[in-house]
C-alpha positions as CSV (number, residue, x, y, z in Angstrom):
1,X,-19.9,-94.8,129.4
2,X,-22.5,-93.0,131.5
3,X,-23.9,-91.3,128.4
4,X,-24.1,-94.7,126.7
5,X,-26.0,-96.3,129.6
6,X,-28.4,-93.4,129.7
7,X,-29.1,-93.7,126.0
8,X,-29.6,-97.4,126.3
9,X,-31.9,-97.0,129.3
10,X,-34.1,-94.5,127.3
11,X,-34.1,-96.9,124.3
12,X,-35.1,-99.9,126.4
13,X,-37.9,-97.9,128.0
14,X,-39.4,-96.9,124.7
15,X,-38.9,-100.4,123.3
16,X,-40.7,-101.8,126.4
17,X,-43.6,-99.3,126.0
18,X,-43.8,-100.2,122.4
19,X,-44.2,-103.9,123.2
20,X,-46.8,-103.1,125.9
21,X,-48.7,-100.8,123.5
22,X,-48.7,-103.4,120.7
23,X,-49.9,-106.1,123.1
24,X,-52.8,-104.1,124.4
25,X,-53.7,-102.7,121.0
26,X,-53.7,-106.2,119.4
27,X,-56.1,-107.5,122.1
28,X,-58.5,-104.6,121.6
29,X,-58.5,-105.0,117.8
30,X,-58.9,-108.8,118.0
31,X,-61.8,-108.5,120.4
32,X,-60.0,-110.1,123.4
33,X,-60.7,-106.9,125.2
34,X,-64.4,-106.0,124.7
35,X,-66.0,-102.6,124.3
36,X,-66.3,-100.7,127.7
37,X,-64.2,-103.3,129.4
38,X,-62.1,-101.8,132.2
39,X,-58.4,-101.9,131.7
40,X,-56.7,-102.2,135.0
41,X,-53.0,-101.2,135.0
42,X,-52.0,-103.6,137.8
43,X,-53.7,-106.6,136.0
44,X,-52.1,-105.8,132.7
45,X,-48.7,-105.1,134.2
46,X,-48.8,-108.5,136.0
47,X,-49.9,-110.3,132.8
48,X,-47.1,-108.7,130.8
49,X,-44.5,-108.9,133.5
50,X,-43.8,-105.2,133.6
51,X,-44.3,-102.3,135.9
52,X,-47.3,-100.0,135.7
53,X,-45.4,-97.2,134.1
54,X,-45.1,-98.6,130.5
55,X,-48.8,-99.7,130.8
56,X,-49.9,-96.2,131.8
57,X,-47.9,-94.7,128.9
58,X,-49.3,-97.3,126.4
59,X,-52.9,-96.5,127.5
60,X,-52.3,-92.8,127.0
61,X,-51.1,-93.5,123.5
62,X,-54.1,-95.7,122.8
63,X,-56.3,-92.9,124.1
64,X,-54.9,-90.6,121.4
65,X,-55.6,-93.3,118.9
66,X,-59.2,-93.4,120.0
67,X,-59.1,-97.0,121.2
68,X,-59.1,-96.3,124.9
69,X,-61.0,-93.8,127.1
70,X,-59.3,-92.6,130.3
71,X,-61.4,-90.9,133.0
72,X,-59.3,-89.1,135.7
73,X,-59.4,-90.8,139.1
74,X,-61.5,-93.7,137.6
75,X,-59.2,-95.4,135.1
76,X,-59.2,-96.6,131.5
77,X,-61.7,-98.6,129.5
78,X,-61.9,-99.9,126.0
79,X,-63.5,-97.7,123.3
80,X,-62.7,-100.2,120.5
81,X,-63.9,-100.1,117.0
82,X,-67.7,-99.5,116.5
83,X,-69.8,-100.7,113.6
84,X,-69.8,-97.1,112.3
85,X,-66.0,-97.0,112.6
86,X,-65.7,-100.1,110.5
87,X,-67.9,-98.8,107.7
88,X,-66.1,-95.4,107.9
89,X,-62.7,-97.2,107.6
90,X,-63.8,-99.2,104.6
91,X,-65.2,-96.2,102.9
92,X,-62.0,-94.2,103.4
93,X,-60.0,-97.3,102.4
94,X,-61.9,-97.6,99.1
95,X,-60.4,-94.3,98.0
96,X,-56.9,-94.7,99.5
97,X,-56.6,-98.3,98.3
98,X,-57.4,-97.0,94.8
99,X,-54.8,-94.3,95.0
100,X,-52.3,-96.8,96.4
101,X,-52.9,-99.2,93.4
102,X,-52.6,-96.3,91.0
103,X,-49.3,-95.2,92.4
104,X,-48.1,-98.8,92.6
105,X,-48.4,-99.0,88.8
106,X,-45.6,-96.5,88.5
107,X,-43.3,-98.2,91.1
108,X,-44.0,-101.9,91.3
109,X,-41.1,-104.2,90.4
110,X,-41.3,-107.5,88.5
111,X,-40.2,-109.3,91.6
112,X,-43.2,-107.8,93.5
113,X,-45.6,-108.8,90.7
114,X,-44.3,-112.3,90.9
115,X,-44.8,-112.3,94.7
116,X,-48.4,-111.1,94.2
117,X,-49.0,-113.9,91.6
118,X,-47.7,-116.5,94.1
119,X,-50.1,-115.1,96.8
120,X,-52.9,-115.4,94.3
121,X,-52.1,-119.0,93.6
122,X,-52.0,-119.8,97.3
123,X,-55.2,-117.8,97.9
124,X,-57.1,-119.8,95.3
125,X,-55.7,-123.1,96.7
126,X,-56.8,-122.2,100.3
127,X,-60.1,-120.7,99.2
128,X,-61.2,-123.9,97.5
129,X,-60.4,-125.8,100.7
130,X,-62.0,-123.3,103.1
131,X,-58.7,-122.7,104.9
132,X,-59.8,-119.3,106.2
133,X,-56.9,-118.6,108.6
134,X,-54.5,-118.9,105.7
135,X,-56.8,-116.7,103.5
136,X,-56.6,-113.9,106.1
137,X,-52.8,-114.2,106.3
138,X,-52.5,-114.1,102.5
139,X,-54.8,-111.1,102.3
140,X,-52.5,-109.3,104.7
141,X,-49.5,-110.1,102.6
142,X,-51.3,-109.1,99.4
143,X,-52.3,-105.6,100.6
144,X,-49.0,-105.0,102.4
145,X,-47.1,-105.7,99.3
146,X,-49.1,-103.2,97.3
147,X,-48.8,-100.6,100.0
148,X,-45.0,-100.9,99.8
149,X,-45.1,-100.9,96.0
150,X,-47.0,-97.5,96.1
151,X,-43.7,-95.9,97.0
152,X,-45.4,-93.7,99.7
153,X,-44.4,-94.4,103.3
154,X,-47.2,-92.1,104.4
155,X,-49.9,-94.1,102.5
156,X,-48.3,-97.3,103.6
157,X,-48.5,-96.3,107.2
158,X,-52.1,-95.1,107.1
159,X,-53.4,-98.1,105.2
160,X,-51.5,-100.6,107.3
161,X,-53.1,-99.1,110.4
162,X,-56.6,-99.2,108.8
163,X,-56.0,-102.8,107.8
164,X,-55.2,-103.8,111.4
165,X,-58.2,-101.9,112.7
166,X,-60.6,-104.2,110.8
167,X,-58.6,-107.5,111.1
168,X,-61.3,-109.1,113.3
169,X,-64.0,-108.2,110.7
170,X,-61.9,-109.4,107.8
171,X,-61.7,-112.8,109.5
172,X,-65.5,-112.9,109.6
173,X,-66.0,-111.8,106.0
174,X,-63.3,-114.1,104.6
175,X,-64.8,-117.0,106.5
176,X,-67.7,-117.0,103.9
177,X,-66.7,-119.3,101.0
178,X,-68.3,-117.1,98.4
179,X,-66.6,-113.9,99.7
180,X,-63.2,-115.7,100.0
181,X,-63.3,-116.8,96.4
182,X,-64.7,-113.5,95.1
183,X,-62.0,-111.6,97.0
184,X,-59.3,-113.8,95.4
185,X,-60.7,-113.0,91.9
186,X,-60.8,-109.3,92.7
187,X,-57.2,-109.5,93.8
188,X,-56.4,-111.2,90.5
189,X,-58.0,-108.5,88.5
190,X,-55.9,-105.9,90.4
191,X,-52.7,-107.7,89.7
192,X,-53.5,-107.9,86.0
193,X,-54.0,-104.1,85.9
194,X,-50.7,-103.7,87.8
195,X,-48.9,-105.9,85.2
196,X,-50.3,-103.7,82.4
197,X,-49.2,-100.6,84.4
198,X,-52.8,-99.3,83.9
199,X,-53.1,-96.9,86.8
200,X,-56.7,-95.9,86.2
201,X,-57.9,-99.5,85.9
202,X,-56.0,-100.5,89.0
203,X,-57.4,-97.6,90.9
204,X,-61.0,-98.5,89.9
205,X,-60.6,-102.2,90.7
206,X,-59.0,-101.5,94.1
207,X,-61.8,-99.1,94.9
208,X,-64.5,-101.6,93.8
209,X,-62.8,-104.3,95.9
210,X,-63.4,-102.2,99.1
211,X,-67.0,-101.3,98.1
212,X,-67.8,-105.0,97.6
213,X,-66.4,-105.7,101.1
214,X,-68.7,-103.0,102.5
215,X,-71.7,-104.7,100.8
216,X,-70.6,-108.0,102.2
217,X,-70.5,-106.5,105.7
218,X,-74.0,-105.1,105.3
219,X,-75.3,-108.5,104.2
220,X,-73.9,-110.0,107.4
221,X,-75.4,-107.3,109.6
222,X,-72.0,-105.9,110.5
């Protein structure tokens, strides 16, 4: 019984740290916490209803991720995602998304293709009506499904993280009617390549999709 309670205590601690970590991370990536903003342990602990310990552990983890800077005896501040980081992420994604689509051609199921087609239908519907929040949500689902279809948990993990890093920027780019509609068309072309199990075409189209996003960012001064 004592061993069980100890194990449960450890599990609860790490679960709590995970929730605190995800909460702080989400606020950094969404822009709720601004670059160079001080992150006070006491304030965050009070807001989340926890002690300072899981907050301190979460901040250390976020420092390893490059999102937080901790100066001994001074505290933590937001490093965030810079403009250069955003362009670097999309450039790296252009290659990894291509690889992901290529591998997905060998692994994707008919059910997953049907799910992608449903996402495309809904994306077209919301793009025509300028429902940009729904477009972002559907964009998440589209890419997540292809990540899973790649059959690589490593690639899935890396690309999912990158996707979250630029979520705030994606909301901006998809808020432009032209880019929202164009993105939906690009997704459609990728799905057609997946249906044909044409790995080279899927790779090229997924790569081009990211390059077009980079060009859109540049046009917006991001």
